[in-house]
N, C-alpha and C positions, 0 to 999 in steps of 0.2 A: 232351884232344883236343877240337877244335871241329869240329862238323858244320855244313854250310851247306845251304840249300835256296833255290832261286830260285822266286819266285811272280809272277804278274801278277794284278792286281785292279783293280776300279773303286772310286775314292774320290771322292765328290762329283760323280759323272758324268764324271770324268777317268780315263783309263787310267794306272796306276802300275805300275812294276815293283818288286819287293822282293827283298831278300836277307835271310834270317833266319839269324842266327848263334846256334847253341844249344850251350852249353858242357856238358860232362859233369860238371864240378865247380863248386862255388860260387865257387872262386877265379878262374874265368874269367868275364869279364863277358858278359852276354847283351844283345844289342842288335838292334833292328829298324831296317832302313834302307829308305826308300821313295824311289824315283827317278822323276822326271817322265818321261813318254814320250819326251821328247827325249834322255833319258839324260845330261843335263848337271847337273841340280840335284836334290838329295835332302835329306831331313831324317833325322838319326839320333837316336833317343831312347835315350840310354845309361842313364838312371835316371829314374823307377823301371823296373825290368825287367818285361816283360809277365807277367801272371798271378801276380805276387808279392804278398805282404802286407807293408805298410809302416806305420810310425807317422806321425802328423801332428805337425809339419809335414812334408810330403812333399818330398824333395829331388829336384828336376828338373835333369837335365843333358842339354841338347839342342844339337846342332850341325847347322848347315845347310852343305852342301857345294855352293856355288854355282858356276855358270859366270859369274855376274854378282854384283855386290855385294848382299848382303842388308841391307835397311834397317830391317826391323821384324819382330818375332816376337810371337806370342800363344799362350796355352794356354787351351783351353776344356774344362770338365768338363761333358759333355753340351752344353747350349746356354748355360751360364753362363761368362762370361769371368772367368778367375781370375788371368791374368797378361797384361800388355800393355806392351811397351817397344820403344824404338828401339835394338835390339841386333842383333848378328850371331850370337850364341849365348846360351844360357840356362844359368845355374848359380844356381838360386834355390830357397829353401824356401818352400812354399806351404801354408797351413793348409787342410785339407780335412776334411769330416766323416767319421766312421766309416762303413764299409759298402763295397759294391762300386762301383767306378768303371769302367764298361765302355765308356764312349764318350768317352775323353779324346783330344783332338785338338790337335796343335801345328801352327800355321801360320807360314810364313816368307814375307815379301814381298821381292822383289828391287827394284832401282832402276828397273825398267820396270813395276812393280806386278803382276808375275806372282806367283801364289800357289803354294806348295809345302806339302804336308800330310803329317804323320806321325800315326799313331794308336797308342794302346796301351790296355791295361786292367790294373787292379790292385785290390787291396782295401786299405782303411785300417783298421787294428786299433782296437778300443775301448780307450781309455786305462785 
């Protein structure tokens, strides 16, 4: 069974709406979706799941659901850019150091240079 919750929060000074999907079993994926205030574009971080512990390289799966074409996506670990590409979605493994990663941000840019942001947190285990 999947439970959902609707949230509104401020990210980088912009209002975002969020829907959190929390599964009761590990078989169900947990994802966090953030939607721009316009309600038309949002970023879904499917992997890694929030508050999880993962091994490095970390497998990122991110989808932008645009009303316009997404031209570029980037992943930041804190203020450090760790992924940067002209893509519409991300399915990539990224080497990150062991420890807590509580300020991971994914940004997607559309063809009018609007920015859409998703955030997550997780820990990387020690090898």
